[in-house]
TORZA-353177 format. One record per residue: x, y, z of N, C-alpha, C in turn. Coordinates in pm, whole numbers, plus 50000, padded with zeros to 5 digits. Example, Ala and Ser with C-alpha at 12.3 -4.5 7.8 and 13.67 -1.06 7.14 Angstrom:
<nodes>
- n_x	n_y	n_z	ca_x	ca_y	ca_z	c_x	c_y	c_z
- 51319	49431	50780	51230	49550	50780	51320	49670	50780
- 51285	49775	50708	51367	49894	50714	51290	50003	50787
</nodes>
This chain:
<nodes>
- n_x	n_y	n_z	ca_x	ca_y	ca_z	c_x	c_y	c_z
- 78361	05140	13570	78287	05252	13521	78386	05348	13455
- 78346	05405	13343	78430	05504	13278	78355	05635	13270
- 78428	05741	13248	78367	05872	13236	78444	05952	13134
- 78372	06041	13067	78436	06134	12976	78433	06269	13043
- 78546	06332	13055	78555	06463	13118	78587	06567	13012
- 78531	06684	13027	78564	06792	12937	78607	06910	13023
- 78726	06963	12999	78773	07076	13077	78724	07205	13013
- 78763	07322	13069	78713	07451	13022	78754	07481	12879
- 78855	07415	12826	78900	07435	12689	78835	07338	12592
- 78744	07254	12641	78675	07159	12556	78755	07033	12530
- 78862	07007	12603	78946	06891	12584	78882	06771	12653
- 78863	06664	12578	78799	06545	12634	78905	06446	12680
- 78886	06390	12797	78979	06294	12852	78899	06175	12904
- 78936	06054	12868	78871	05935	12920	78951	05887	13040
- 78885	05869	13152	78952	05825	13273	78866	05723	13345
- 78927	05647	13430	78852	05560	13518	78786	05644	13625
- 78669	05601	13669	78594	05680	13766	78671	05706	13895
- 78753	05612	13937	78827	05630	14062	78913	05756	14058
- 78963	05790	13942	79043	05912	13929	78957	06036	13941
- 78834	06027	13898	78746	06144	13907	78721	06180	14052
- 78697	06081	14136	78671	06106	14276	78788	06178	14342
- 78907	06154	14294	79026	06215	14352	79059	06351	14290
- 78968	06406	14212	78998	06532	14143	79023	06645	14242
- 79092	06747	14192	79120	06867	14269	79002	06963	14250
- 78947	07018	14357	78831	07106	14347	78858	07230	14263
- 78984	07259	14238	79016	07375	14155	79007	07341	14006
- 78987	07216	13974	78975	07174	13835	78848	07233	13775
- 78857	07276	13653	78742	07337	13587	78670	07238	13498
- 78624	07129	13555	78550	07030	13477	78415	07090	13442
- 78388	07101	13311	78264	07163	13264	78166	07059	13210
- 78217	06944	13166	78130	06843	13109	78165	06705	13160
- 78064	06622	13183	78086	06488	13236	77986	06392	13173
- 78037	06282	13120	77953	06174	13069	77987	06049	13147
- 77889	05991	13215	77909	05867	13289	77857	05751	13206
- 77939	05648	13194	77904	05530	13115	77917	05404	13199
- 77835	05306	13168	77844	05173	13230	77839	05178	13382
- 77740	05247	13434	77727	05256	13578	77582	05228	13619
- 77563	05179	13736	77428	05156	13789	77388	05264	13889
- 77484	05345	13932	77458	05451	14029	77539	05574	13993
- 77480	05691	14014	77555	05816	14003	77628	05831	14135
- 77754	05871	14132	77826	05886	14259	77758	05986	14352
- 77756	05954	14480	77693	06041	14578	77756	06180	14579
- 77881	06189	14540	77953	06317	14543	77943	06394	14412
- 77846	06363	14328	77830	06433	14201	77816	06584	14223
- 77758	06623	14334	77740	06764	14367	77869	06839	14388
- 77980	06767	14404	78110	06832	14420	78157	06898	14290
- 78101	06858	14178	78141	06915	14049	78066	07046	14026
- 78094	07143	14109	78013	07267	14113	78021	07350	13986
- 78123	07330	13903	78135	07407	13780	78078	07333	13659
- 78021	07218	13683	77967	07134	13576	77854	07207	13503
- 77863	07211	13369	77760	07273	13287	77688	07171	13200
- 77752	07058	13176	77695	06953	13091	77709	06820	13162
- 77598	06745	13173	77601	06613	13235	77521	06517	13147
- 77587	06408	13109	77521	06303	13031	77528	06174	13111
- 77412	06128	13157	77404	06002	13232	77314	05903	13158
- 77299	05922	13028	77211	05837	12946	77259	05693	12940
- 77164	05604	12919	77190	05462	12894	77261	05390	13007
- 77227	05422	13129	77290	05357	13244	77192	05274	13326
- 77063	05276	13291	76964	05200	13365	76958	05241	13513
- 76974	05371	13538	76973	05424	13674	76832	05421	13732
- 76822	05388	13858	76692	05383	13927	76665	05512	14005
- 76770	05590	14034	76754	05715	14110	76875	05803	14086
- 76860	05929	14128	76973	06022	14126	77001	06063	14270
- 77127	06087	14304	77156	06126	14442	77110	06269	14471
- 77073	06294	14594	77028	06426	14636	77132	06533	14607
- 77260	06498	14612	77365	06597	14591	77361	06659	14451
- 77283	06603	14360	77273	06661	14225	77216	06802	14230
- 77141	06833	14336	77082	06967	14346	77188	07075	14365
- 77311	07037	14393	77419	07133	14411	77482	07177	14279
- 77438	07120	14170	77495	07153	14039	77428	07279	13983
- 77452	07391	14049	77388	07518	14014	77421	07567	13874
- 77537	07531	13822	77579	07579	13691	77537	07488	13576
- 77470	07377	13607	77432	07281	13505	77331	07343	13408
- 77365	07339	13280	77278	07396	13177	77217	07288	13087
- 77292	07181	13064	77247	07075	12975	77256	06942	13047
- 77144	06869	13048	77143	06737	13110	77074	06638	13017
- 77144	06529	12990	77089	06419	12912	77083	06297	13003
- 76965	06242	13017	76946	06128	13108	76854	06023	13047
- 76861	06007	12917	76776	05913	12845	76805	05768	12885
- 76703	05686	12880	76713	05542	12908	76758	05511	13051
- 76691	05572	13145	76709	05543	13287	76569	05535	13347
- 76530	05423	13404	76391	05405	13449	76359	05470	13583
- 76403	05593	13603	76379	05658	13733	76262	05754	13733
- 76180	05755	13630	76069	05849	13625	76123	05990	13609
- 76055	06087	13668	76103	06225	13667	76156	06256	13807
- 76287	06252	13825	76342	06275	13959	76309	06415	14010
- 76247	06423	14126	76211	06551	14188	76334	06640	14203
- 76449	06581	14226	76572	06657	14247	76605	06748	14128
- 76562	06711	14011	76592	06793	13892	76525	06929	13898
- 76419	06943	13975	76350	07071	13984	76433	07178	14056
- 76546	07138	14114	76636	07234	14179	76744	07285	14084
- 76753	07231	13966	76858	07269	13870	76809	07388	13788
- 76799	07502	13852	76731	07619	13797	76799	07681	13676
- 76924	07647	13648	76992	07703	13531	76988	07612	13409
- 76917	07499	13420	76903	07410	13305	76835	07484	13189
- 76892	07468	13070	76827	07520	12949	76781	07406	12859
- 76841	07289	12876	76812	07174	12791	76805	07050	12879
- 76695	06974	12868	76677	06854	12949	76623	06742	12860
- 76688	06628	12867	76650	06513	12785	76621	06394	12878
- 76493	06352	12881	76449	06241	12965	76364	06143	12884
- 76414	06100	12771	76344	06002	12688	76360	05863	12749
- 76259	05780	12733	76263	05640	12781	76298	05631	12930
- 76233	05712	13012	76263	05713	13157	76146	05665	13243
- 76045	05604	13181	75927	05554	13255	75855	05665	13332
- 75851	05783	13275	75784	05897	13341	75633	05882	13324
- 75564	05887	13434	75417	05888	13434	75369	06029	13466
- 75421	06085	13573	75383	06219	13618	75504	06311	13621
- 75480	06434	13586	75583	06538	13597	75545	06621	13719
- 75637	06638	13813	75601	06715	13933	75577	06862	13900
- 75483	06927	13968	75455	07069	13943	75580	07156	13964
- 75672	07107	14043	75795	07183	14071	75884	07200	13947
- 75848	07133	13837	75923	07156	13713	75920	07305	13677
- 75818	07374	13723	75805	07518	13695	75921	07598	13755
- 75997	07539	13849	76115	07606	13903	76224	07622	13798
- 76216	07545	13692	76319	07549	13587	76289	07663	13491
- 76299	07783	13540	76262	07905	13466	76346	07928	13341
- 76465	07871	13335	76553	07892	13220	76544	07780	13116
- 76462	07680	13143	76451	07566	13053	76388	07610	12921
- 76457	07579	12811	76410	07619	12678	76363	07498	12599
- 76433	07385	12611	76400	07264	12536	76391	07146	12630
- 76283	07068	12618	76270	06947	12698	76226	06831	12607
- 76295	06721	12621	76264	06597	12549	76208	06497	12649
- 76086	06452	12624	76018	06354	12711	75959	06242	12626
- 76029	06200	12524	75979	06099	12430	75973	05961	12494
- 75879	05881	12446	75866	05739	12484	75852	05721	12636
- 75758	05792	12694	75726	05777	12836	75577	05743	12848
- 75517	05769	12962	75377	05735	12986	75300	05858	13034
- 75336	05973	12986	75280	06101	13030	75143	06121	12967
- 75043	06149	13052	74907	06172	13000	74866	06319	13013
- 74942	06398	13086	74912	06541	13100	75040	06614	13144
- 75039	06744	13127	75146	06829	13179	75088	06913	13292
- 75163	06936	13397	75109	07017	13507	75084	07161	13462
- 74976	07218	13508	74939	07354	13472	75049	07454	13513
- 75127	07419	13612	75235	07507	13658	75339	07535	13548
- 75339	07456	13445	75434	07477	13335	75398	07597	13248
- 75279	07652	13266	75232	07757	13176	75318	07883	13175
- 75392	07910	13280	75476	08030	13285	75623	08003	13254
- 75652	07885	13208	75791	07852	13176	75830	07916	13042
- 75960	07928	13019	76014	07989	12897	76038	07886	12787
- 75978	07771	12797	75999	07665	12700	75970	07711	12558
- 76059	07675	12466	76038	07702	12324	76004	07574	12250
- 76049	07458	12304	76021	07331	12237	75994	07223	12340
- 75886	07148	12319	75850	07035	12404	75833	06913	12313
- 75907	06809	12342	75901	06686	12263	75835	06577	12346
- 75711	06545	12312	75632	06444	12384	75595	06328	12293
- 75675	06300	12197	75652	06192	12101	75631	06060	12177
- 75528	05987	12142	75500	05855	12197	75482	05855	12349
- 75372	05917	12392	75332	05917	12532	75187	05874	12540
- 75113	05918	12639	74974	05877	12659	74878	05997	12656
- 74917	06103	12586	74832	06222	12579	74706	06194	12498
- 74593	06251	12543	74469	06238	12468	74428	06371	12407
- 74488	06481	12452	74464	06612	12392	74585	06701	12416
- 74585	06815	12350	74695	06909	12369	74689	06957	12514
- 74801	06950	12585	74801	06994	12725	74751	07139	12737
- 74661	07163	12833	74599	07295	12847	74700	07405	12878
- 74809	07372	12946	74907	07474	12981	74978	07530	12859
- 74972	07460	12747	75039	07505	12624	74982	07639	12578
- 74854	07662	12600	74791	07787	12557	74860	07909	12616
- 74906	07898	12737	74964	08013	12807	75116	08024	12792
- 75177	07930	12725	75322	07935	12707	75355	08033	12595
- 75388	08154	12632	75409	08263	12536	75527	08242	12443
- 75631	08171	12488	75750	08155	12407	75756	08021	12332
- 75657	07936	12355	75657	07805	12291	75643	07820	12140
- 75733	07752	12067	75732	07756	11921	75708	07619	11859
- 75737	07512	11935	75731	07378	11878	75680	07278	11982
- 75584	07196	11941	75529	07091	12027	75514	06964	11944
- 75584	06859	11985	75577	06731	11916	75493	06635	12000
- 75373	06607	11952	75283	06514	12023	75244	06397	11932
- 75331	06365	11838	75307	06249	11751	75307	06121	11835
- 75243	06018	11783	75234	05887	11849	75170	05898	11988
- 75069	05983	11999	74984	05992	12117	74842	05967	12068
- 74744	05980	12152	74604	05960	12115	74534	06092	12087
- 74608	06192	12041	74553	06324	12011	74505	06325	11866
- 74378	06357	11847	74323	06358	11712	74280	06498	11668
- 74261	06588	11761	74229	06726	11725	74320	06819	11804
- 74350	06932	11743	74430	07031	11813	74359	07165	11806
- 74380	07246	11909	74321	07379	11911	74396	07470	11815
- 74331	07579	11780	74393	07677	11692	74490	07763	11773
- 74616	07755	11738	74717	07836	11805	74761	07952	11718
- 74682	07981	11614	74703	08094	11524	74844	08099	11470
- 74901	07981	11443	75033	07975	11382	75148	08004	11476
- 75118	08036	11601	75223	08069	11698	75307	07947	11732
- 75244	07831	11740	75313	07708	11780	75303	07607	11665
- 75417	07556	11626	75418	07449	11527	75395	07317	11603
- 75284	07252	11572	75249	07129	11642	75257	07012	11545
- 75335	06913	11582	75341	06789	11507	75257	06688	11583
- 75148	06637	11519	75058	06550	11594	75012	06426	11519
- 75055	06401	11402	75010	06280	11333	75123	06185	11309
</nodes>
């Protein structure tokens, strides 16, 4: 397994995973990309200063519970992992950007509403047929639901005051409500 590490100065270093486990807790690792792995290390929560995590394209089936300790995480990319929507992600309250394309998501847990700082979410190529009403008070500005199982515009969208963009192309939506130009909706 290999990983890309980014320190506080933005310097990228490629290392073997075994070296990462031996890191000094005083290290200011801000970004981590895991490649060619079937499991996220159980000690991922030890990277308490982590702000960026990319675990895309690993075919992961689950995430370890310790991920909830990543309080500083702002950006997470986890595309192409068939783990659905991991409940543990609802504890990452400082996330601003979340990418979960091609993750076999059927249902989004209502606890997603805990992600009060989330601004952009990508949920393309999943099996989502609705969004939980609890999302209506989120600060989301962009929701990407391209190629899912939606049959109409999710009702919670009406109450999303900061939403500016909604991509629902390649769904079964044929009519959209009037959002008075507040939300740019791509639906055909």
